[in-house]
C-alpha positions, -999 to +999 in steps of 0.1 A: -221-050+384-251-031+391-269-002+370-293+025+380-310+052+369-302+088+382-309+124+372-288+156+375-303+192+383-284+207+352-284+180+327-318+174+312-313+136+305-312+103+322-281+088+333-269+054+338-249+046+368-231+015+369-211+001+404-184-023+396-151-039+408-119-023+391-101-052+373-069-035+384-073-020+417-098-039+431-115-009+445-155-004+441-162+020+412-189+040+395-194+053+360-221+077+348-233+073+312-260+093+295-288+076+281-295+107+257-334+104+272-348+135+276-361+135+318-392+153+309-424+134+295-436+098+296-398+083+290-385+067+318-390+029+303-370+043+273-342+052+299-344+018+314-339+001+284-310+017+278-297+012+310-303-028+306-281-021+269-255-008+289-255-032+314-252-061+293-228-041+272-203-037+303-213-071+315-194-084+284-166-060+287-159-077+326-164-114+312-133-104+287-115-085+314-117-053+296-107-020+319-139-003+310-125+023+334-103+038+305-123+064+287-099+081+262-113+098+235-108+081+199-089+108+179-065+112+209-059+076+208-050+074+171-027+099+174-006+086+200-006+052+184+005+069+156+034+083+175+040+051+191+041+037+152+068+060+140+100+039+150+085+006+138+075+011+107+093+025+075+095+063+070+075+060+037+047+040+058+050+059+084+040+094+064+012+072+041-001+066+079-002+100+090-016+114+056-045+091+060-054+096+095-046+133+097-068+142+064-091+118+064-097+098+093-097+126+120-116+152+100-143+127+105-144+111+140-133+143+155-168+159+157-180+127+168-170+131+198-162+092+205-143+075+232-125+045+222-147+025+235-182+040+219-168+033+186-194+008+170-193-009+138-219+014+128-197+041+130-173+024+111-195+016+081-211+053+079-173+061+076-168+038+049-200+049+031-192+085+033-155+082+020-169+063-008-189+091-022-154+108-033-125+081-031-122+046-045-131+015-026-090+008-028-084+037-011-110+033+017-093-001+026-062+017+030-079+038+056-096+011+070-063-008+076-052+020+096-079+023+118-080-015+119-046-019+132-050+012+160-082-007+175-062-042+175-039-024+199-068-011+218-078-048+220-045-061+230-043-034+260-077-046+275-094-011+258-124-026+241-135-063+233-133-067+201-122-046+169-157-030+155-140-028+118-141-068+118-178-065+120-184-042+089-192-053+051-160-040+036-166-028-002-151-050-028-114-042-036-112-032-077-083-050-092-060-031-114-068-040-152-054-007-164-021-021-171-002-006-201+030-018-216+048-013-250+056-047-269+087-058-286+090-038-314+083-006-287+109-018-264+134-020-294+123+018-306+126+029-270+160+014-263+172+028-297+160+064-289+168+070-255+206+067-262+227+094-251+194+105-227+199+110-187+176+080-184+192+053-207+209+032-182+177+033-162+154+023-187+177-004-202+182-018-165+144-015-160+134-034-186+156-062-188+151-068-152+118-057-147+128-037-116+110-013-095+119+026-101+131+020-063+152-006-069+170+010-103+179+038-084+191+023-056+215+006-073+247+005-061+282-003-078+292-026-046+263-047-059+272-049-096+298-079-092+319-077-127+339-108-117+310-134-114+285-117-134+253-113-114+235-080-100+223-080-063+191-061-057+197-050-022+194-011-017+161+009-027+158+048-030+122+059-021+108+096-024+096+111+011+081+144+024+109+168+014+134+136+018+148+108+001+147+075+020+178+058+010+170+024+026+195-009+028+165-029+020+138-039-009+100-040-010+098-074+006+126-107+012+115-119-027+128-085-039+162-089-023+180-115-048+208-114-069+202-118-109+224-127-136+244-101-156+248-113-195+272-096-213+253-072-233+242-058-197+278-062-183+295-048-209+271-016-207+278-013-172+310-010-175+309+016-201+291+033-179+313+031-149+342+045-171+320+074-180+316+082-142+351+079-141+360+103-164+332+130-148+352+121-118+386+133-135+370+166-145+357+174-109+374+154-084+364+179-055+327+186-063+317+148-072+296+129-055+312+097-037+279+076-029+289+053-057+252+050-070+251+036-108+222+057-120+237+093-114+240+128-130+273+140-146+284+154-107+279+118-094+247+132-078+219+103-072+190+108-101+156+117-080+125+093-084+106+129-092+128+132-121+125+100-133+090+100-139+090+137-148+119+134-176+103+099-187+069+116-196+088+141-217+113+115-235+082+096-246+066+131-259+101+140-277+106+108-296+068+103-303+060+072-285+026+067-268+025+074-230+031+053-206+039+054-169+074+048-161+063+019-137+051+005-167+083-003-180+078-030-154+046-045-169+064-041-206+094-065-189+069-088-181+046-086-211+079-094-232+087-125-217+051-138-218+054-130-258+087-152-258+069-182-241+081-181-201+055-193-178+038-174-148+062-191-124+091-179-142+080-147-146+072-144-110+111-153-103+122-129-123+104-101-115+109-110-075+069-112-064+063-126-030+036-148-045+025-161-079-010-150-076+006-114-077+018-123-111-016-140-121-037-110-111-016-085-131-001-105-162-027-129-170-048-109-195-023-084-210-002-108-238-029-106-265-008-121-293-009-156-272-045-152-268-054-144-305-030-172-315-052-199-294-078-182-313-066-190-345-060-225-336-093-230-322-108-213-356-088-238-375-099-269-355-136-259-351-132-254-389-117-284-397-141-306-372-169-293-364-179-275-398-207-295-407-223-289-372-219-249-373-233-245-406-264-255-398-269-223-374 
């Protein structure tokens, strides 16, 4: 590979002209690259420095067998990559990718007019700093994940030698500590006050099993085994853009599980199924036949948005502290902690993929246990070290 400086009549800047052999066809080719250095003035030495930089960069590309004759614009590549990803990921994941790329990533990079191989770690770092002015570090990490996956594909296709996202200083993720939950007395009050409400069975199952909203709504009668007294968590319902995604899968493999069904839950579910049968008798032609557990009186599945909105209204009507519907899952975990169950047991019950997730969320929420430790320590210190402490 060789490089030389050239000028064009209609252009004010020096150009680097690379001469190389195409790694695919074996034919000799040339590539013109603007240095951005003006021809006017005593600037040729600066243009030469730029030439040597470009020569070294493309020599590395050649050593890594990168096809640097490909000069696809980064924004166009992002859009085509997203289209290719559509059929290999979940619809809700695709919608999240598309939202991030369309609303944040493309608007930033489009004015820069960069090709894929022109994107440097500095460009990515500037993008991160720009985003941090308006969004959280965790949101920035989601943007970076999208860009990184896209550029990993470019590496595999020999368009670039390395992924520039791997060479930046990423902002530290913030661990969510704002967990709200109900204690045992509040759980009891909620169960009592929600009787007869549209969410009654949903609230009971969510608190007892610590289910996610998508899991409790996805529960079908074919997953409830009254003979063997168990429930299998295998269906989910997730809101999408104008549609409901009803999936025959859970969040992860550990979430797919068969849970025991004690007599109290069994009796409640049997009673609810009989109630649904009564509704069906009164409206045989209009009753929805999808066989979901959590439905309205016409058999239509209760939608995720309705659950969140109605739960908020319910809490206000019964004068209970506001928590999100998802916080019922946290309440379930907190109650298990207060009853002396270990983190490993809680991980299994909540079906977390690994125990670190359980530890990160729940180690700090059981204040009653911590107060017990403090009281025991206080008693021990008072008995054994009072004579020392009194000296201070």
